[in-house]
RODO-2510 file (C-alpha; in nm, 4 decimals, decimal comma):
residues 203
     n   res          X          Y          Z
     1     m     9,8613     8,2986   -12,5376
     2     k    10,1512     8,2083   -12,3194
     3     t    10,1444     8,2499   -11,9456
     4     i    10,3846     8,2906   -11,6387
     5     v    10,3289     8,2011   -11,2791
     6     v    10,3375     8,4818   -11,0145
     7     d    10,2857     8,3545   -10,6390
     8     g    10,0863     8,0706   -10,7917
     9     k     9,8698     8,2427   -11,0072
    10     a     9,8746     8,2596   -11,3917
    11     v     9,9274     8,5871   -11,5695
    12     t     9,9500     8,6566   -11,9261
    13     p    10,2273     8,8908   -12,0266
    14     s    10,1417     9,1197   -12,3583
    15     k    10,5093     9,1307   -12,3969
    16     v    10,8490     9,0889   -12,2851
    17     v    11,0981     9,3791   -12,2682
    18     c    11,4617     9,3153   -12,2675
    19     v    11,7305     9,5308   -12,1876
    20     g    12,0951     9,4888   -12,3642
    21     r    12,4407     9,5345   -12,2654
    22     n    12,3560     9,6353   -11,8938
    23     y    12,6719     9,5012   -11,7480
    24     v    13,0316     9,6232   -11,8495
    25     e    13,1986     9,2615   -11,8077
    26     h    12,9413     9,1025   -12,0310
    27     i    12,9902     9,3835   -12,3142
    28     a    13,3520     9,3345   -12,2888
    29     e    13,3406     8,9385   -12,3314
    30     l    13,0985     8,9745   -12,6405
    31     g    13,3569     9,2555   -12,7685
    32     n    13,0668     9,4927   -12,7867
    33     d    13,0539     9,8802   -12,7380
    34     v    12,9665    10,0600   -12,4174
    35     p    12,6014    10,2137   -12,5630
    36     d    12,5385    10,5733   -12,5186
    37     e    12,1733    10,4968   -12,4315
    38     m    12,0076    10,2093   -12,2862
    39     v    11,9557     9,9103   -12,5284
    40     v    11,6012     9,7958   -12,5519
    41     f    11,4624     9,4908   -12,7746
    42     f    11,1374     9,2912   -12,7373
    43     k    10,9998     8,9495   -12,7272
    44     p    10,6585     8,8108   -12,8085
    45     n    10,4332     8,6609   -12,5810
    46     s    10,4801     8,3427   -12,8297
    47     a    10,8826     8,3263   -12,7105
    48     i    10,7848     8,2599   -12,3443
    49     s    10,8647     7,9089   -12,2130
    50     d    10,9212     7,6747   -11,9263
    51     q    11,1207     7,4589   -12,1531
    52     l    11,4851     7,5048   -12,2231
    53     i    11,6102     7,3993   -12,5811
    54     s    11,9655     7,3863   -12,6797
    55     s    11,9156     7,4480   -13,0506
    56     h    11,6452     7,6345   -13,2838
    57     q    11,7968     7,5718   -13,6400
    58     e    12,1340     7,6538   -13,4931
    59     q    12,3297     7,6287   -13,1760
    60     l    12,1542     7,8492   -12,8869
    61     h    12,3278     8,0594   -12,6348
    62     y    12,1924     8,1254   -12,2689
    63     e    12,1989     8,4528   -12,0753
    64     g    12,0887     8,4524   -11,7198
    65     e    11,8929     8,7535   -11,6035
    66     i    11,7081     8,9119   -11,3050
    67     c    11,3437     8,9568   -11,4599
    68     f    11,0251     9,1535   -11,3294
    69     v    10,6592     9,1529   -11,3880
    70     y    10,5280     9,5250   -11,4280
    71     n    10,1928     9,5814   -11,2370
    72     q    10,0093     9,8989   -11,1676
    73     g    10,3121    10,1238   -11,2435
    74     r    10,5533     9,9394   -11,0694
    75     f    10,7677     9,6276   -11,0848
    76     s    10,5797     9,3703   -10,8463
    77     a    10,7258     9,0747   -10,8753
    78     v    11,0780     8,9022   -10,9428
    79     g    11,1724     8,5669   -11,1085
    80     f    11,4527     8,4579   -11,3420
    81     g    11,5170     8,4253   -11,6922
    82     l    11,7077     8,2826   -11,9815
    83     d    11,7353     8,4968   -12,3050
    84     l    11,8142     8,2537   -12,5371
    85     t    12,0265     8,3795   -12,8386
    86     k    12,1350     8,2620   -13,1896
    87     r    12,4582     8,4008   -13,1488
    88     g    12,5873     8,3363   -13,4880
    89     l    12,2824     8,4764   -13,6622
    90     q    12,2997     8,7741   -13,4216
    91     s    12,6386     8,8430   -13,5330
    92     k    12,5631     8,8716   -13,8594
    93     l    12,2782     9,0869   -13,8204
    94     k    12,4944     9,3416   -13,6040
    95     d    12,7448     9,3379   -13,8750
    96     k    12,4825     9,4553   -14,1447
    97     g    12,3366     9,6968   -13,8803
    98     l    11,9883     9,4997   -13,9017
    99     p    11,7626     9,4254   -13,5969
   100     w    11,7966     9,1346   -13,3698
   101     e    11,4606     8,9898   -13,3633
   102     r    11,5388     8,6561   -13,5907
   103     a    11,8057     8,5855   -13,3325
   104     k    11,6390     8,6832   -13,0160
   105     s    11,2574     8,6515   -13,0429
   106     f    11,2018     8,3161   -13,1790
   107     d    10,9350     8,0433   -13,0096
   108     g    11,0978     7,9396   -12,6982
   109     a    11,3437     8,2224   -12,6628
   110     a    11,2513     8,3638   -12,3284
   111     v    11,2679     8,1047   -12,0656
   112     l    11,1180     8,2016   -11,7410
   113     s    11,0951     8,0653   -11,3736
   114     e    10,7966     8,1113   -11,1465
   115     f    10,7669     8,4864   -10,9909
   116     v    10,7226     8,6026   -10,6339
   117     n    10,5636     8,9232   -10,5369
   118     i    10,7934     9,1849   -10,3905
   119     d    10,7196     9,5185   -10,1972
   120     e    10,9727     9,6955   -10,3545
   121     v    11,3141     9,6393   -10,5552
   122     s    11,6263     9,5858   -10,3277
   123     d    11,9491     9,6957   -10,4464
   124     e    12,0659     9,3484   -10,3113
   125     l    11,8907     9,1662   -10,5638
   126     s    12,1240     8,9112   -10,7448
   127     l    12,1307     8,6079   -10,9673
   128     t    12,3215     8,2827   -10,9884
   129     l    12,3329     8,0346   -11,2603
   130     s    12,4992     7,6804   -11,2489
   131     i    12,5168     7,4479   -11,5160
   132     d    12,5899     7,0634   -11,4404
   133     g    12,6884     7,2026   -11,0750
   134     e    12,9364     7,4652   -11,2106
   135     l    12,8829     7,8244   -11,0970
   136     t    12,8366     7,9962   -11,4484
   137     q    12,6933     8,3671   -11,3827
   138     q    12,6891     8,5815   -11,1017
   139     g    12,5785     8,9221   -11,0815
   140     g    12,3045     9,1670   -10,9783
   141     v    12,1749     9,5449   -10,9170
   142     p    12,4906     9,6543   -10,7841
   143     l    12,6746     9,5836   -11,1235
   144     m    12,4160     9,7129   -11,3573
   145     m    12,4519    10,0326   -11,5427
   146     y    12,0972    10,1085   -11,5430
   147     k    11,9342    10,0105   -11,2315
   148     p    11,5662     9,8754   -11,2200
   149     s    11,4306    10,2199   -11,1235
   150     d    11,6058    10,3920   -11,4183
   151     i    11,5096    10,0886   -11,6609
   152     l    11,1176    10,1590   -11,5620
   153     a    11,1532    10,5202   -11,5991
   154     q    11,3081    10,4942   -11,9292
   155     l    11,0557    10,2344   -12,0781
   156     q    10,7680    10,4234   -11,9368
   157     s    10,8872    10,7407   -12,1250
   158     f    10,8301    10,5962   -12,4795
   159     i    10,6246    10,2503   -12,4584
   160     t    10,3246    10,1354   -12,2644
   161     l    10,3906     9,8465   -12,0360
   162     e    10,0762     9,6384   -11,9802
   163     d    10,0046     9,4777   -11,6409
   164     g    10,1837     9,1337   -11,6406
   165     d    10,4417     9,2334   -11,8952
   166     v    10,8053     9,0942   -11,7820
   167     v    11,1055     9,3119   -11,8148
   168     m    11,4537     9,1427   -11,8647
   169     t    11,7339     9,3440   -11,7183
   170     g    12,0424     9,2317   -11,8789
   171     t    12,2949     8,9623   -11,8363
   172     p    12,6244     8,9479   -11,6438
   173     k    12,9277     8,7727   -11,7770
   174     g    12,9384     8,4226   -11,8172
   175     v    12,7005     8,3674   -12,1405
   176     g    12,7858     8,0569   -12,3482
   177     k    12,6561     7,7708   -12,5546
   178     i    12,3772     7,5439   -12,4436
   179     a    12,4655     7,1657   -12,4615
   180     k    12,1747     6,9343   -12,4994
   181     g    12,1420     6,7202   -12,1624
   182     s    12,2822     6,9840   -11,9537
   183     k    12,1275     7,0939   -11,5971
   184     f    12,0671     7,4589   -11,5523
   185     e    11,9842     7,5555   -11,1691
   186     a    11,9271     7,9353   -11,1173
   187     h    11,8560     8,1275   -10,8098
   188     i    11,7405     8,4872   -10,7425
   189     l    11,8953     8,6205   -10,4264
   190     q    11,8037     8,9167   -10,1808
   191     g    12,1375     8,9350    -9,9964
   192     e    12,1673     8,5975    -9,8515
   193     q    11,8120     8,5212    -9,8777
   194     r    11,6916     8,3031   -10,1629
   195     l    11,3721     8,3955   -10,3110
   196     v    11,3475     8,1950   -10,5999
   197     s    11,4922     7,8838   -10,7498
   198     a    11,4212     7,6897   -11,0842
   199     s    11,6025     7,4068   -11,2406
   200     w    11,5826     7,3124   -11,6352
   201     l    11,7423     7,0237   -11,8256
   202     a    11,8330     7,1281   -12,1843
   203     n    11,6652     6,9180   -12,4580
***
């Protein structure tokens, strides 16, 4: 089983729960419709990785996200995640009305930073992602259609969250292809305070 690091300790999530289409500008950039309900999909434990790959049978796209670790009924830690997507395959599946798992849940599809414990989820949480020194994605809780408290309540209404599970909260605009050899630098901020930093070299 794959593990993540929370305040220096190894934790084994049973699953990664992902919220899709949670930022209006990202919905627009992909030409999708604004959903009537929160979009949820899953990645298995085997998708978790600390390595960034640029291809997996086809070109991959990145989506930077604020991620939380669930523990004892609440979001107890925060980190940065990259939701990797086979965009071409996803488009074909969507056109046929089929599930996305083949495009979203493959091995290595959830690239996660280390996590730090938090006392509460701040409305000032945000992310930045730079690729080869250029700011590519920026966004946070104020821009989310479904805030972290809404996400948690809705998830708890229909699934069991196990302690250690990771919840990915959606991506702001700026997604794109992963070029082999590019350097990704990611940060989670609370206001001006940097809580988490991570970097990956795409291989």
